[in-house]
C-alpha positions as CSV (number, residue, x, y, z in Angstrom):
1,M,-0.1,0.0,0.1
2,S,1.2,3.5,-0.8
3,N,2.5,5.6,2.0
4,R,0.9,8.5,0.8
5,Y,-3.1,9.1,1.2
6,Q,-4.1,10.7,-2.2
7,K,-6.8,13.2,-2.0
8,P,-7.4,16.7,-2.2
9,V,-5.5,19.2,0.1
10,L,-7.2,20.6,3.2
11,G,-6.0,23.7,4.8
12,L,-5.0,23.4,8.6
13,F,-6.5,25.9,11.1
14,L,-3.8,28.2,12.0
15,F,-4.0,29.2,15.6
16,L,-1.7,30.5,18.4
17,F,-0.2,28.4,21.1
18,G,1.2,28.9,24.5
19,S,-1.0,31.1,27.0
20,V,-4.5,31.8,25.9
21,A,-6.7,34.1,27.7
22,W,-10.5,34.1,26.6
23,A,-13.2,35.9,28.5
24,Q,-16.6,37.1,28.6
25,T,-19.2,37.8,31.3
26,G,-18.1,35.5,34.1
27,R,-16.2,33.4,31.7
28,F,-12.2,32.9,31.5
29,Q,-9.8,30.6,30.1
30,Q,-7.0,29.2,32.5
31,A,-3.5,28.3,30.8
32,V,-0.4,25.5,31.4
33,D,2.8,25.4,30.3
34,Y,4.4,21.9,31.3
35,Q,7.9,21.0,31.3
36,M,8.6,17.4,32.4
37,E,11.6,14.8,32.2
38,V,11.0,11.3,33.3
39,S,13.3,8.2,33.6
40,M,11.2,4.6,33.1
41,D,12.7,1.8,34.6
42,V,11.5,-1.2,32.7
43,N,12.4,-4.2,35.1
44,T,10.8,-2.4,38.1
45,N,7.5,-0.8,36.1
46,Q,8.6,2.3,38.4
47,Y,9.3,5.7,37.2
48,Q,10.8,9.1,38.6
49,G,10.3,12.8,37.1
50,T,10.5,16.1,37.7
51,Q,7.6,19.1,36.6
52,R,8.3,22.8,36.3
53,L,4.6,24.3,35.5
54,V,4.1,27.9,34.8
55,Y,0.2,28.4,35.4
56,S,-1.4,31.3,34.2
57,N,-4.6,32.7,36.3
58,N,-6.3,34.2,33.7
59,S,-9.4,34.3,36.0
60,P,-10.8,37.6,38.6
61,D,-10.2,34.9,41.7
62,T,-7.2,35.2,43.6
63,L,-6.5,31.5,44.2
64,H,-5.2,30.4,47.4
65,R,-4.9,26.6,46.8
66,V,-4.5,24.4,43.9
67,F,-5.3,20.8,43.1
68,Y,-3.4,17.9,41.2
69,H,-5.0,15.0,40.2
70,L,-2.8,11.8,40.7
71,Y,-4.9,9.0,38.9
72,Y,-2.8,6.1,39.3
73,N,-3.5,6.1,43.1
74,A,-6.8,4.9,42.0
75,F,-5.4,1.5,41.3
76,Q,-4.8,0.5,45.0
77,P,-6.9,-1.6,47.2
78,G,-9.7,0.4,49.0
79,S,-9.1,3.6,46.6
80,M,-12.6,5.2,45.9
81,M,-12.5,3.7,42.1
82,D,-11.9,0.1,43.8
83,V,-15.0,0.5,46.2
84,R,-17.1,2.0,43.7
85,S,-16.6,-1.0,41.3
86,R,-17.3,-3.6,44.3
87,T,-20.3,-1.8,45.0
88,I,-22.2,-0.7,42.0
89,A,-25.0,-2.8,40.6
90,D,-23.2,-3.6,37.4
91,P,-19.6,-3.4,37.6
92,D,-17.1,-3.0,34.5
93,R,-16.0,-6.4,33.8
94,R,-12.5,-4.9,33.2
95,V,-12.4,-3.6,36.9
96,G,-14.8,-5.8,38.8
97,D,-12.6,-6.9,42.3
98,R,-9.5,-6.9,40.3
99,I,-8.0,-3.7,42.3
100,S,-8.9,-5.0,45.9
101,K,-6.5,-8.4,44.6
102,L,-3.4,-6.3,43.5
103,S,0.0,-7.0,45.4
104,P,2.5,-4.4,46.1
105,D,4.0,-4.4,42.7
106,E,1.1,-4.5,41.0
107,I,-0.5,-1.6,42.3
108,G,-0.3,2.4,40.6
109,Y,0.9,4.8,42.8
110,L,1.9,8.3,41.8
111,H,3.5,10.2,44.7
112,V,4.5,14.2,44.5
113,K,7.6,15.7,46.8
114,N,9.5,18.9,47.1
115,L,6.5,21.1,45.7
116,K,7.5,24.9,45.4
117,V,5.7,27.7,44.1
118,N,7.4,30.7,43.0
119,G,10.8,29.0,44.7
120,K,8.7,28.8,48.2
121,T,8.0,25.7,49.7
122,A,4.0,24.5,49.6
123,E,1.9,22.5,52.0
124,A,0.5,19.6,50.3
125,N,-1.8,16.7,51.4
126,E,-2.8,13.5,49.5
127,V,-6.0,12.8,49.6
128,G,-6.4,9.5,47.1
129,T,-6.1,10.9,43.9
130,I,-6.1,14.2,44.4
131,L,-3.2,16.6,46.2
132,E,-4.3,19.3,48.0
133,V,-2.4,22.2,47.8
134,T,-2.2,25.3,50.0
135,L,0.0,28.0,48.3
136,P,2.6,29.9,50.5
137,E,1.5,33.0,48.6
138,P,-1.7,33.4,46.7
139,I,-1.8,33.5,42.8
140,L,-3.5,36.7,42.1
141,P,-5.9,37.3,39.2
142,N,-4.4,37.8,35.6
143,S,-1.1,36.7,37.1
144,Q,1.5,33.6,36.7
145,A,2.8,31.2,39.1
146,T,5.6,28.8,38.6
147,L,4.8,25.5,40.0
148,E,8.1,22.8,40.5
149,L,7.8,19.0,41.6
150,E,9.3,16.1,41.8
151,F,7.3,12.9,41.4
152,D,7.4,9.0,42.0
153,G,5.2,6.7,40.3
154,Q,4.6,3.0,39.8
155,V,2.5,1.7,36.7
156,P,-0.3,-0.5,37.5
157,V,-1.1,-3.8,35.6
158,Q,-3.4,-3.1,33.1
159,I,-6.8,-2.7,34.4
160,R,-8.2,0.3,33.3
161,R,-7.3,2.6,30.7
162,S,-3.7,2.8,31.5
163,G,-1.3,0.1,33.0
164,R,1.1,-2.4,31.9
165,D,1.3,-5.9,30.3
166,S,-1.9,-5.7,28.9
167,E,-3.8,-8.7,27.8
168,E,-2.5,-8.4,24.4
169,G,1.2,-8.0,25.4
170,V,1.8,-4.3,25.4
171,R,3.8,-3.4,28.0
172,Y,3.1,0.3,28.9
173,S,-0.2,2.3,28.1
174,M,1.0,5.6,29.9
175,S,-2.3,7.5,30.4
176,Q,-2.8,9.7,33.4
177,W,0.4,9.2,34.5
178,Y,1.7,12.8,35.9
179,P,0.7,14.7,38.3
180,K,-2.0,17.1,36.3
181,L,-3.3,20.6,37.5
182,A,-7.3,20.3,38.2
183,N,-9.0,23.1,35.8
184,Y,-10.3,25.9,37.7
185,D,-13.3,28.0,35.4
186,E,-16.4,30.0,36.2
187,Q,-18.0,27.0,38.3
188,G,-14.6,26.9,40.6
189,W,-12.2,24.1,41.1
190,H,-13.0,20.6,39.6
191,A,-11.0,18.3,41.7
192,N,-13.0,15.2,41.2
193,P,-11.6,11.9,42.5
194,Y,-11.0,9.5,39.8
195,I,-13.4,6.5,40.0
196,G,-13.5,5.7,36.6
197,R,-15.4,8.2,34.3
198,E,-14.2,11.1,32.2
199,F,-11.5,13.7,32.5
200,Y,-11.4,17.5,32.0
201,G,-8.3,19.6,31.7
202,I,-6.5,23.0,31.0
203,W,-4.9,23.4,27.4
204,G,-1.6,24.5,27.4
205,D,1.8,23.3,25.8
206,F,3.5,20.2,27.0
207,D,7.5,19.5,26.8
208,V,8.2,16.1,27.6
209,K,11.5,14.1,27.4
210,I,11.1,10.1,28.6
211,T,14.2,8.0,29.1
212,I,13.4,4.4,28.6
213,D,15.3,1.3,27.8
214,K,16.7,1.6,23.9
215,E,14.7,-1.6,22.5
216,Y,11.5,0.4,23.4
217,T,9.6,2.5,20.6
218,I,7.0,5.4,21.8
219,G,4.1,6.8,20.1
220,G,1.6,9.1,21.2
221,T,0.9,12.8,22.0
222,G,3.1,15.3,20.4
223,Y,5.6,15.9,17.8
224,L,9.0,14.1,18.3
225,Q,11.8,16.6,18.3
226,N,15.0,14.3,18.1
227,P,13.9,11.8,15.2
228,N,17.7,11.3,13.9
229,E,18.7,10.6,17.5
230,I,16.0,8.0,18.0
231,G,15.2,6.3,14.7
232,H,12.4,3.8,15.5
233,G,10.8,4.7,11.8
234,Y,10.6,8.3,13.1
235,Q,13.8,9.4,11.2
236,D,14.2,11.3,8.1
237,E,14.4,9.6,5.2
238,G,18.1,8.5,4.5
239,V,19.2,9.4,7.9
240,T,21.5,6.9,9.6
241,V,20.8,6.7,13.2
242,P,23.8,6.5,15.4
243,E,24.0,3.5,17.9
244,P,22.9,4.5,21.2
245,T,26.0,4.8,23.7
246,G,24.2,3.5,26.6
247,E,21.0,1.3,27.7
248,T,18.4,4.1,27.2
249,L,17.5,6.6,24.9
250,T,15.7,9.7,25.7
251,W,12.8,10.8,23.9
252,H,11.9,14.4,23.8
253,F,8.2,15.5,22.6
254,K,6.4,18.6,21.9
255,A,2.5,19.0,22.0
256,P,1.2,22.6,21.7
257,M,-2.2,23.7,22.8
258,V,-3.3,20.0,24.3
259,H,-5.0,19.1,27.5
260,D,-3.5,16.2,28.3
261,F,-0.2,13.9,27.3
262,M,-0.4,10.1,26.6
263,W,2.4,7.8,25.7
264,G,2.6,4.0,24.8
265,A,5.6,2.2,24.7
266,D,6.6,-1.6,23.8
267,P,10.0,-3.3,22.1
268,K,8.1,-5.2,19.5
269,Y,5.8,-2.0,18.0
270,Q,5.7,-1.9,14.4
271,H,5.7,1.9,13.3
272,D,3.8,3.0,10.3
273,K,3.3,6.2,8.8
274,V,1.3,7.6,6.4
275,L,1.4,11.4,4.8
276,M,-1.6,12.7,3.8
277,D,-1.2,15.5,1.3
278,N,-2.4,18.2,3.6
279,G,0.6,17.8,5.8
280,I,-1.0,15.7,8.4
281,T,1.1,12.4,9.1
282,V,-0.7,9.2,10.4
283,H,1.1,7.1,12.9
284,H,0.2,3.7,13.6
285,F,1.6,1.6,16.6
286,F,0.9,-2.4,16.9
287,I,2.6,-5.4,17.8
288,P,2.8,-7.5,14.4
289,G,1.2,-10.8,14.4
290,E,-1.4,-13.2,13.2
291,K,-4.5,-11.4,15.1
292,T,-2.8,-7.8,13.9
293,S,-0.8,-7.4,11.0
294,E,-3.1,-7.6,8.2
295,N,-5.9,-5.5,9.7
296,W,-3.4,-2.8,10.8
297,E,-2.2,-2.6,7.2
298,K,-5.5,-2.1,6.2
299,L,-6.2,0.4,8.7
300,K,-3.5,3.0,7.0
301,E,-6.2,3.6,4.6
302,F,-9.0,4.3,6.9
303,T,-7.6,7.0,9.3
304,P,-6.9,9.1,6.7
305,K,-10.2,8.7,5.5
306,A,-12.1,9.6,8.3
307,I,-9.7,12.5,9.4
308,E,-10.7,14.1,6.1
309,Y,-14.5,13.4,6.3
310,M,-14.5,14.5,9.9
311,S,-12.6,17.6,8.8
312,K,-15.3,18.4,6.1
313,H,-18.1,17.9,8.2
314,F,-17.3,18.8,12.0
315,G,-14.2,21.4,11.6
316,Q,-10.9,21.4,10.4
317,Y,-8.5,18.9,12.3
318,P,-6.0,21.7,13.7
319,Y,-2.9,19.4,14.8
320,K,-0.1,18.0,11.9
321,Q,-0.3,14.5,13.4
322,F,-2.6,11.6,14.9
323,S,-1.3,8.3,16.5
324,V,-3.2,5.5,16.6
325,V,-1.6,3.2,19.5
326,Q,-2.0,-0.6,20.4
327,G,-2.9,-0.6,24.3
328,G,-5.4,0.1,26.8
329,D,-8.4,-1.9,27.8
330,G,-10.6,-1.2,24.4
331,G,-10.5,2.5,23.1
332,M,-9.4,5.5,24.8
333,E,-9.2,9.3,23.4
334,Y,-6.0,11.4,24.3
335,A,-4.6,14.5,22.7
336,M,-3.5,14.0,19.2
337,S,-3.8,10.2,19.9
338,T,-5.6,7.2,20.9
339,L,-5.2,3.8,22.9
340,I,-6.9,0.8,21.3
341,T,-6.8,-2.9,21.7
342,G,-5.4,-4.2,18.2
343,E,-6.6,-8.0,18.2
344,R,-9.9,-7.2,16.7
345,S,-11.7,-7.7,13.3
346,L,-11.1,-5.0,10.7
347,P,-14.7,-3.4,11.0
348,S,-14.2,-3.5,14.6
349,L,-10.7,-2.1,14.4
350,V,-12.0,0.6,12.0
351,G,-14.9,1.3,14.3
352,V,-13.0,2.0,17.4
353,M,-10.3,4.0,15.7
354,V,-13.2,6.4,14.5
355,H,-14.8,6.5,17.5
356,E,-11.7,7.8,19.4
357,L,-10.6,9.8,16.3
358,A,-13.9,11.6,16.5
359,H,-13.1,12.7,20.4
360,S,-10.4,14.9,18.7
361,W,-13.1,17.2,18.1
362,Y,-15.5,17.1,21.1
363,H,-12.8,16.1,24.0
364,G,-9.9,17.4,22.2
365,V,-10.4,20.5,20.9
366,L,-13.7,21.6,22.4
367,A,-13.3,19.8,25.4
368,T,-16.5,20.5,27.2
369,N,-16.3,19.4,30.8
370,E,-17.0,15.7,29.8
371,S,-17.3,14.9,33.8
372,L,-20.3,17.2,34.2
373,Y,-21.5,16.8,30.2
374,P,-20.3,13.3,29.3
375,W,-23.1,13.5,26.4
376,M,-21.7,16.4,24.8
377,D,-18.1,14.3,24.1
378,E,-19.5,11.0,24.2
379,G,-22.8,11.5,22.5
380,F,-21.8,13.9,20.2
381,T,-18.7,11.6,19.3
382,S,-21.1,8.7,18.6
383,Y,-23.1,10.6,16.3
384,A,-20.0,11.7,14.4
385,T,-18.7,8.1,14.5
386,N,-22.1,6.7,12.7
387,L,-21.9,9.2,9.8
388,T,-18.1,8.5,9.3
389,M,-18.3,4.9,9.4
390,G,-21.4,5.0,7.0
391,E,-19.2,6.6,4.7
392,I,-15.8,5.5,4.9
393,M,-17.0,1.6,5.3
394,S,-19.7,2.3,2.4
395,R,-22.3,0.8,5.0
396,G,-25.2,1.8,2.5
397,R,-27.7,1.8,5.7
398,S,-30.8,4.3,5.3
399,N,-30.2,5.3,8.9
400,V,-26.6,5.0,10.4
401,H,-28.3,6.5,13.5
402,A,-30.3,3.6,14.4
403,G,-28.4,1.8,16.8
404,S,-28.0,5.1,18.9
405,Y,-32.0,5.1,19.3
406,R,-32.3,1.7,20.2
407,G,-29.8,2.0,23.0
408,Y,-32.1,5.3,24.1
409,F,-35.3,3.3,23.7
410,G,-33.5,0.4,25.7
411,L,-32.9,2.4,28.6
412,V,-36.2,3.7,28.4
413,A,-37.8,0.6,28.9
414,S,-35.2,-0.5,31.6
415,G,-36.6,1.9,33.8
416,L,-32.9,2.8,34.8
417,E,-32.7,6.3,33.0
418,E,-31.3,9.3,34.7
419,P,-31.3,12.8,33.2
420,L,-28.4,13.8,30.9
421,A,-27.7,16.6,33.2
422,T,-26.0,14.1,35.8
423,H,-22.5,14.2,36.5
424,S,-20.7,11.2,35.0
425,D,-19.5,9.9,38.2
426,H,-22.8,9.9,39.9
427,Y,-24.9,7.8,37.6
428,H,-26.4,4.9,39.8
429,T,-25.6,2.1,37.2
430,N,-23.0,1.8,34.7
431,R,-26.0,0.9,32.3
432,A,-27.8,4.2,32.7
433,Y,-24.3,6.2,32.0
434,G,-23.4,4.3,29.3
435,A,-26.7,4.4,27.4
436,A,-27.3,8.0,28.3
437,A,-23.9,9.5,27.5
438,Y,-23.5,7.4,24.1
439,S,-27.0,6.8,22.7
440,K,-29.4,9.5,24.0
441,G,-26.1,12.2,23.4
442,A,-26.3,11.2,19.9
443,V,-30.0,10.8,19.6
444,F,-29.8,14.7,21.0
445,M,-27.9,15.6,18.0
446,E,-29.8,13.9,15.1
447,Q,-33.3,15.1,16.5
448,M,-31.9,18.3,16.6
449,G,-32.1,18.1,12.9
450,Y,-35.4,16.9,13.2
451,V,-36.2,20.1,15.0
452,I,-34.4,23.0,13.0
453,G,-33.6,20.9,9.5
454,A,-30.7,18.9,9.1
455,E,-28.8,21.2,7.0
456,V,-29.0,24.2,9.3
457,R,-27.9,21.5,12.3
458,D,-25.1,20.5,10.0
459,R,-24.2,24.9,9.6
460,G,-24.4,24.9,13.3
461,L,-22.1,22.1,14.0
462,L,-19.7,23.8,12.2
463,R,-20.3,27.0,13.6
464,Y,-20.1,25.4,17.0
465,F,-16.3,23.8,16.4
466,N,-15.3,27.1,14.8
467,D,-16.6,29.7,17.7
468,W,-16.1,27.4,20.3
469,Q,-12.7,25.8,19.7
470,F,-10.2,25.6,22.4
471,K,-13.2,27.6,25.1
472,H,-14.4,24.6,26.8
473,P,-18.5,25.1,25.6
474,N,-21.3,23.8,27.6
475,V,-24.7,22.7,26.4
476,N,-26.3,26.6,27.0
477,D,-23.5,27.5,24.2
478,L,-24.5,24.9,21.9
479,I,-28.2,25.8,22.1
480,R,-27.2,29.3,21.3
481,I,-25.5,28.5,18.0
482,M,-28.1,26.2,16.8
483,E,-30.5,29.3,17.7
484,K,-28.9,31.9,16.0
485,E,-28.7,29.3,13.0
486,S,-32.2,28.3,12.9
487,G,-33.8,31.9,13.9
488,L,-36.0,29.5,16.6
489,E,-36.0,29.4,20.5
490,L,-34.6,25.8,21.6
491,D,-34.1,26.3,25.6
492,W,-37.5,24.2,25.9
493,Y,-35.4,21.4,24.1
494,K,-32.5,21.4,26.1
495,E,-34.8,21.4,29.5
496,Y,-36.9,18.6,28.5
497,F,-34.3,16.1,26.5
498,V,-31.3,17.0,29.0
499,H,-32.7,18.1,32.3
500,T,-35.5,15.4,32.7
501,T,-36.3,12.0,31.8
502,K,-39.6,12.5,30.4
503,T,-40.3,11.1,27.0
504,I,-41.6,11.6,23.7
505,D,-45.1,9.9,22.5
506,Y,-47.3,11.0,19.5
507,A,-50.3,9.3,18.2
508,I,-53.0,9.7,15.4
509,K,-55.8,8.8,17.5
510,E,-58.2,9.2,14.4
511,A,-58.8,10.0,10.9
512,K,-62.2,10.1,9.5
513,A,-64.2,11.7,6.5
514,N,-65.6,14.9,7.0
515,G,-67.6,15.3,3.9
516,E,-65.2,15.6,1.1
517,K,-62.7,16.1,3.7
518,T,-60.7,14.5,6.0
519,E,-60.3,15.2,9.8
520,I,-57.1,14.0,11.4
521,T,-56.8,14.1,15.2
522,L,-53.1,13.9,16.6
523,Q,-52.5,13.5,20.6
524,R,-49.7,13.8,22.3
525,V,-49.5,11.2,24.9
526,G,-45.9,11.5,26.2
527,L,-44.9,14.2,28.5
528,M,-42.3,16.0,26.3
529,P,-43.3,18.2,23.6
530,M,-42.1,18.2,20.3
531,P,-43.0,19.5,16.7
532,V,-44.6,17.4,14.3
533,D,-44.0,16.4,10.8
534,L,-47.4,14.7,9.2
535,V,-46.9,13.1,6.0
536,I,-49.9,12.1,4.0
537,T,-49.4,9.5,1.3
538,Y,-52.3,9.3,-1.2
539,K,-52.8,6.0,-3.4
540,D,-51.6,7.7,-6.2
541,G,-48.1,7.7,-5.2
542,S,-48.0,11.3,-4.2
543,Q,-47.2,13.0,-1.0
544,E,-47.8,16.0,1.3
545,S,-46.9,17.2,4.6
546,I,-48.3,19.1,7.6
547,Y,-45.9,20.9,9.7
548,L,-46.9,21.7,13.4
549,P,-44.3,23.5,15.1
550,L,-44.4,24.1,18.8
551,V,-45.5,28.0,19.7
552,I,-42.4,28.2,22.2
553,M,-40.4,28.1,19.2
554,R,-41.3,31.2,18.0
555,G,-40.8,30.1,14.4
556,E,-40.6,27.5,11.7
557,K,-38.0,25.3,10.3
558,A,-37.8,25.6,6.5
559,Q,-38.9,22.9,4.7
560,E,-35.9,20.4,4.2
561,A,-34.8,19.2,0.9
562,G,-36.3,16.1,-0.4
563,T,-39.2,16.0,1.8
564,P,-42.8,16.1,0.4
565,T,-44.5,19.2,-0.3
566,R,-45.7,21.3,2.7
567,I,-49.4,22.0,2.3
568,H,-50.1,23.4,5.7
569,T,-48.2,24.7,8.9
570,E,-50.0,25.4,12.1
571,N,-48.7,26.0,15.7
572,W,-49.6,23.5,18.5
573,G,-49.3,24.8,21.8
574,W,-47.7,22.2,24.3
575,V,-50.5,22.7,27.1
576,N,-53.2,21.4,24.3
577,L,-52.9,17.5,24.3
578,E,-54.9,16.9,21.1
579,K,-54.6,18.8,17.5
580,T,-57.3,17.9,15.2
581,L,-56.5,19.2,11.4
582,V,-59.1,19.1,8.4
583,V,-57.2,18.1,5.2
584,D,-59.1,19.1,1.6
585,R,-58.8,15.8,0.4
586,N,-61.2,13.0,0.5
587,L,-60.4,10.0,2.7
588,E,-60.9,7.6,0.0
589,T,-58.1,8.9,-1.5
590,I,-55.5,8.5,1.3
591,K,-53.1,5.9,1.8
592,S,-51.5,6.3,4.9
593,I,-50.9,9.3,7.6
594,E,-47.3,9.2,9.4
595,I,-45.9,11.0,12.0
596,D,-42.2,11.5,11.2
597,P,-41.4,9.0,8.7
598,T,-38.0,10.0,8.8
599,K,-37.9,8.3,12.2
600,R,-35.7,11.1,13.6
601,M,-37.8,11.9,16.4
602,A,-37.3,9.6,19.5
603,D,-40.9,8.8,19.9
604,V,-40.7,5.9,22.0
605,Q,-43.7,4.3,20.9
606,P,-43.6,4.2,17.2
607,E,-46.7,1.8,17.0
608,N,-49.1,4.5,17.2
609,N,-47.2,7.2,14.6
610,K,-49.0,5.7,11.4
611,V,-52.6,4.5,10.0
612,E,-53.0,2.8,7.0
613,F,-56.4,2.6,5.0
């Protein structure tokens, strides 16, 4: 297979790297600049490191404390992740009670020492996966502080996302491996303990040096700064890499404007590169073998295709590389990269890659607080995945989002549903979290196209990305974008679908002759109101539609391309449970009447949506 992907050139976004301050009423953007050096002992699976962090407090607040995440401390018996996994009704099978059984050389830990702020020693207290730091002097508004520390860590056996010696034999999946400063925004500090859910970080620049056994290949976040010293498939064409003088190599990476840094390492990795015509380099790192080599070779075709499709439809991918790294325990997104298990069928391998790549838009560049709004990351990523897979895998399905709707309907039927507004850590069951964040979140976006029109929704998604990249948008920011694009009020949609578990159920109650006309009575059975697209199909094969927008929308969507001619529009007040319409056609000429034949409205009882004659 060619090492170049022949497609039209896509322009890259130009943006400033480094400290970014952004503000409007009540909103601001903190910034970080990390410099880290870490040395890994592959015999003990322990590492030591130093960190120098320049923190820009762009808030209007004086900070007296800061907090660091120490994620690896979750992988210890008795941790909050361990207890939660052993007490939740439906534990993640990858975790279960495994943490409780870890021996001292199998646990993970991350400890900080010699913490100084602007050269002065700070008081620090380790509380599980959070380091609480009392500052020796406050960090004033619109000022910077330099935080320096040393850290010691041990890589846990592979359990959840990160770790060593995975089931597929990958030595190191190094995510959540360093002391990471918690984010501070208009809602204050977000120092959530790590119990297994989502993440929220601060954008900035990372300068990372990793020293490890010379036989290991590293792939992940960032641009390698010394490829001609390292080799391992990174070096310039025709360059001969000198033999290392010692037993280790130091890899030097820089990653601009990211909010995390991940790396995978293994002495058996095969490193393949694909250079796209737009200048983006796609890296693949995998352990070759009977279960991997053939499909990972084919994957080199699909990753560039996915980047191109997503850049066109959801906003231009802003970095110059993306790395797909075999590792972890399934699939997990990181800055400029992903960790995925690699011994998969081709459709599964492509599907997981596409999903984790799509996170680059909603987790990586928009970076909504996914702990607080997991559906705005996982759900929109699932929505983008459905569309991308339908395109690059040529699936030819009439509704690529059908699986997301089934997941949501299954959740409703289970009785376990909780509002989308629930914090990711606080869902009562894993099933409720998964179906809500992934399935209902995807339905939210596809159904948005039903409410305002698919073309308008698509324009809104691009505007959302372009206006809110690197700014941590929330649900209100998204709604306002869609309101501006559509000219409609949409607060009701957010309030019902996000903040409640009320469901949609519309029915055709009756259709009867009224002289030479037809009288149709519609009924709202469910508690959530929605606009209604009603399509009448005649016996001669022609179709017409009636549109019933909600009064609280304060407007109507334009007729969508490819839909039946709209013959009547009439507002429906949400307090009215029934609506009667009169059509100037004889009942004998009608073949069927159907509510939303596109199936985009998440009606939980579709059986009562259609009558045939």
